[in-house]
N, C-alpha and C positions, 0 to 999 in steps of 0.2 A: 341444202336447199329443200324446201317443202312447198307443196302446192296446197293452198288453203285460202279462205277468205281473208283479204287484207284489211287490217284495221289501221286507219289513220288516226293518230293521237296527237294531241298538243303536249309537247314535252317542254316544260318551262324551266328545266334545270340547265346547267352548263352543258352544251353539246359534247364537251370532252368526256362526259360521264356516260355517253351512249355506248351500249355493248352489243346491240343488235340493230339491223336495218331491214326494212321490208321494201320490196320493189314490185310494182305491177308490170309484169312483162307483156301484158296484153295491150299496152299503150294507153290505159286509162290514167287520168290525172286527177288530182284533188286540189281543191281550193277552199280556203276558209277565211271568212271575214274580208272578202275581196282580194285576198292575196293568193296567187297561184303557187302551189307547193310542189307540183309535179307528180311523178310516179313513185317517188321514194318517200319513206317515212321512218321515223325512229321506231324500232320494234322492241326496245328494252333499254334500261339504264340502271346504273348502280351508283349510289352516292352515300356519303356519311351523313348521319343525322343524330345529333346529340352524342351519346356514347355508343351508338349502334350503326348499322348500315341498312339502307333500304335498297331492295332490288325489285324492279318492275319489269314484266315482260308482257308483250302482246303478240306472242309467237303463233297463236292459233288455238283452236278449241276441239280438234279431232284427235283421235288416238294416234294416227300416223305422224302428227306433228309432235305431240307430247312424248312419244316414245322414240323420236329421232335421236340417234347417238349424240349429235352435237348439242341438242337441247338438254339431254340428260347430263352431259358434261358440264354445261353451264349451271345446272341445278346443284351438282355435287361440289362446285367450286374448285374443280381441279384444272 
């Protein structure tokens, strides 16, 4: 768990490919295009594309997030 600015993203891939989730614990919610999406959002995903694999994360943008042990573990693929 890290404390940082939450990014709500539109993830148009299969929800089963989600690998991270963000949650606003301050009670703030998000809505887009008239649809209430709540306090949780997909924070990352991984899926096959052609002969490769795409990994996307929106985990944060400060050093304490990018150096969190769990985030480093995701980056190393272990």
